[in-house]
C-alpha positions in Angstrom: 186.5 -206.1 -119.2 189.3 -207.2 -121.4 192.8 -205.9 -120.8 193.0 -204.4 -124.2 189.7 -202.6 -123.6 190.9 -201.2 -120.3 194.1 -200.0 -121.9 192.3 -198.3 -124.8 190.0 -196.6 -122.3 193.0 -195.4 -120.3 194.7 -194.0 -123.5 191.4 -192.3 -124.5 190.9 -190.7 -121.1 194.5 -189.5 -121.0 194.0 -188.0 -124.5 190.7 -186.3 -123.5 192.3 -184.7 -120.4 194.6 -182.8 -122.9 192.4 -182.5 -126.0 188.7 -182.4 -125.0 187.0 -179.4 -126.7 186.9 -176.5 -124.2 183.4 -176.1 -122.8 183.0 -172.5 -123.8 184.0 -173.3 -127.4 181.7 -176.3 -127.4 178.6 -174.3 -126.4 179.5 -171.5 -128.8 179.6 -174.0 -131.6 176.3 -175.6 -130.7 174.5 -172.3 -131.1 175.1 -172.6 -134.9 173.8 -176.2 -135.2 170.0 -176.7 -135.2 170.5 -180.4 -135.6 172.0 -180.7 -132.1 168.6 -179.8 -130.6 167.4 -183.3 -130.9 170.1 -184.8 -128.6 169.8 -185.0 -124.8 172.4 -184.1 -122.2 174.0 -187.6 -122.1 174.2 -187.8 -125.9 175.8 -184.4 -126.1 178.5 -185.5 -123.6 179.2 -188.5 -125.9 179.1 -186.2 -129.0 181.7 -183.9 -127.4 184.0 -186.8 -126.7 183.6 -188.1 -130.3 184.2 -184.7 -131.8 187.2 -184.2 -129.6 188.6 -187.6 -130.7 187.9 -186.8 -134.3 190.0 -183.6 -134.0 192.8 -185.6 -132.5 192.8 -188.4 -135.1 192.0 -186.5 -138.4 193.7 -183.5 -139.9 191.6 -180.6 -141.3 193.4 -178.7 -144.0 192.2 -175.4 -145.3 193.0 -174.5 -148.9 192.5 -171.6 -151.4 192.7 -168.9 -148.7 190.0 -170.5 -146.4 190.5 -169.4 -142.8 189.9 -172.4 -140.5 188.9 -171.0 -137.1 188.6 -173.1 -133.9 184.8 -172.8 -134.0 184.7 -174.1 -137.7 186.9 -177.0 -136.8 184.6 -177.9 -133.9 181.5 -177.6 -136.0 183.0 -179.9 -138.6 183.9 -182.4 -135.9 180.4 -182.3 -134.5 178.9 -183.0 -137.9 181.2 -186.1 -138.1 180.3 -187.1 -134.5 176.5 -186.9 -135.2 176.9 -189.5 -137.9 179.2 -191.7 -135.7 177.1 -191.5 -132.5 175.5 -194.9 -132.9 178.5 -196.5 -134.5 181.3 -195.7 -132.0 181.5 -195.6 -128.3 184.7 -193.8 -127.4 184.5 -194.7 -123.7 184.7 -198.4 -124.5 186.7 -198.5 -127.7 188.4 -195.3 -128.8 189.6 -196.7 -132.2 187.1 -194.9 -134.5 187.2 -198.1 -136.6 184.5 -196.8 -139.0 186.8 -194.0 -140.0 190.0 -196.0 -140.4 190.0 -195.7 -144.2 190.7 -191.9 -144.3 192.8 -189.4 -142.4 192.6 -186.0 -144.0 189.7 -183.6 -144.6 190.4 -180.7 -147.0 188.2 -177.7 -146.8 187.7 -175.2 -149.7 185.9 -171.9 -149.0 183.5 -172.3 -151.9 182.6 -175.0 -154.5 185.7 -176.1 -156.4 186.7 -177.1 -159.9 187.7 -180.7 -160.2 189.2 -181.7 -163.6 188.7 -185.3 -162.7 185.5 -185.4 -160.6 185.0 -189.0 -159.3 181.5 -190.4 -159.6 180.2 -193.9 -159.4 178.3 -195.5 -162.2 175.4 -197.9 -161.5 177.8 -200.8 -161.3 179.9 -199.0 -158.6 182.8 -198.3 -161.0 184.6 -195.0 -160.3 184.6 -192.7 -163.4 186.1 -189.2 -163.8 185.0 -186.1 -165.6 185.4 -182.3 -165.1 182.9 -180.7 -162.7 182.3 -178.0 -160.1 181.5 -179.7 -156.9 180.9 -179.3 -153.2 182.6 -182.4 -152.0 184.4 -185.6 -152.9 185.6 -188.8 -151.3 188.6 -190.7 -152.6 189.0 -194.4 -152.5 192.7 -194.3 -151.4 192.6 -190.8 -149.8 190.6 -188.4 -147.7 187.5 -186.2 -148.0 187.2 -182.8 -149.7 184.3 -180.4 -148.9 183.6 -176.7 -149.4 182.5 -174.7 -146.4 180.0 -172.6 -148.2 177.8 -175.7 -148.7 178.8 -177.5 -145.5 178.3 -174.8 -142.9 175.3 -175.2 -140.7 171.9 -173.9 -141.9 168.3 -174.1 -140.8 166.9 -177.6 -141.3 164.9 -177.9 -144.5 163.1 -180.5 -146.6 165.8 -180.7 -149.3 168.7 -182.0 -147.3 172.2 -180.6 -147.8 174.9 -182.2 -145.5 178.1 -182.3 -147.5 180.4 -183.8 -144.9 177.9 -186.5 -144.0 177.4 -187.3 -147.7 181.1 -187.8 -148.2 181.5 -189.8 -145.0 178.7 -192.1 -146.1 180.8 -192.8 -149.3 183.8 -193.7 -147.1 181.6 -196.0 -145.0 180.4 -197.6 -148.3 184.0 -198.1 -149.4 184.9 -200.0 -146.2 184.2 -203.4 -147.9 186.1 -202.3 -151.1 183.2 -201.5 -153.4 181.1 -198.3 -153.5 177.8 -199.8 -154.3 175.4 -198.3 -151.7 175.9 -201.3 -149.4 178.3 -200.6 -146.5 179.3 -203.4 -144.1 176.2 -204.1 -142.1 175.8 -205.0 -138.4 175.4 -208.7 -137.5 171.7 -208.1 -136.6 170.9 -206.7 -140.0 169.7 -208.5 -143.2 171.6 -208.0 -146.4 168.4 -209.1 -148.3 166.2 -206.5 -146.5 168.8 -203.8 -147.1 169.1 -204.6 -150.8 165.3 -204.8 -151.3 164.6 -201.5 -149.5 167.4 -199.6 -151.3 166.9 -201.2 -154.7 163.1 -200.5 -154.8 163.6 -196.9 -153.7 166.5 -196.3 -156.2 164.5 -197.8 -159.0 161.5 -195.7 -158.2 163.6 -192.5 -158.0 165.2 -193.3 -161.4 161.8 -193.8 -163.0 160.6 -190.4 -161.6 163.7 -188.6 -162.8 163.5 -190.2 -166.3 159.9 -189.1 -166.6 160.8 -185.6 -165.7 158.8 -185.5 -162.5 159.7 -183.2 -159.6 160.8 -185.2 -156.6 161.0 -184.5 -152.9 164.3 -186.4 -152.9 167.4 -184.9 -154.5 167.5 -186.3 -158.0 171.3 -186.6 -157.7 170.6 -189.8 -155.8 169.5 -191.4 -159.0 173.1 -191.2 -160.3 174.1 -194.6 -158.8 173.3 -196.8 -155.8 176.4 -195.3 -154.1 175.1 -191.8 -154.5 171.6 -192.9 -153.4 173.0 -194.2 -150.1 175.0 -191.0 -149.6 172.0 -188.7 -150.3 169.8 -190.9 -148.1 172.2 -190.4 -145.3 171.9 -186.6 -145.7 168.1 -186.8 -145.5 168.2 -189.3 -142.6 170.0 -186.8 -140.4 168.6 -183.4 -141.7 165.1 -184.2 -142.7 164.1 -187.6 -141.4 160.4 -186.9 -141.8 160.8 -186.4 -145.6 162.9 -189.6 -146.0 160.4 -191.7 -143.9 157.5 -190.3 -145.9 158.8 -191.1 -149.3 161.1 -194.1 -148.6 160.0 -195.6 -145.2 161.9 -198.9 -145.8 165.1 -197.0 -146.5 164.6 -195.0 -143.4 164.1 -198.1 -141.3 167.3 -199.7 -142.6 169.3 -196.5 -141.8 167.9 -196.6 -138.3 169.3 -200.0 -137.9 172.6 -199.1 -139.6 173.3 -195.8 -137.9 171.7 -197.0 -134.6 169.8 -193.7 -134.3 166.2 -192.7 -134.8 166.2 -188.9 -135.5 162.5 -188.9 -136.5 161.5 -190.1 -133.0 163.8 -187.5 -131.4 162.3 -184.7 -133.6 158.8 -185.7 -132.6 159.7 -185.5 -128.9 160.7 -181.8 -129.4 157.1 -180.8 -130.4 
């Protein structure tokens, strides 16, 4: 083991002795999160470490009168940890490198008015227009969500995971361009990723333009960046739906997030 790795592990262990989420609060928070049922005991141990580290490294700021309780803070951190589980190993490298491009999470109580809502056009260019929204990710800043939409709910076919959606945008931005193509792992193929996502995005757009009702949120047709973010929501909340309509996209996300939630869900039945 490299000296730097040993030192990072020492710093992490020292931090966790002071900042690990209390066990009672952890279990209390899990009661409200159906998605956590798919993880085994060892994975939950890692998720607790990741969530604890998230709370140490990121600031969660309530606005507009929202009351941020300890339980809500932990639930938000768990949502982030679920997305990060296959990307980060806090016991080996407690750097949270995949989150280095943002520090602050702002939480509104309800959907908020944004006079300059940032959206991505099909070319990945950021454009602004007034809108009421549930979340936003800034190129040079943090993430904004509203708790009304982000709070845990029974899993359903139409995915709605606001924080994961916005975190997916920040992952997409790591290489400087929000185009639905985050930095891929060395064992992944850029060509296979592009083919899977481009075919699915093109198909969704054709369905939306023809006025057909879709199983996939039509907001994903806004741009490749939004398609990747919406696909991330479906991957974690309703993997069966994503695998049914866009199996190649699901496979690429299995490789990228290094998780297979569909396989875990099947093992529960």
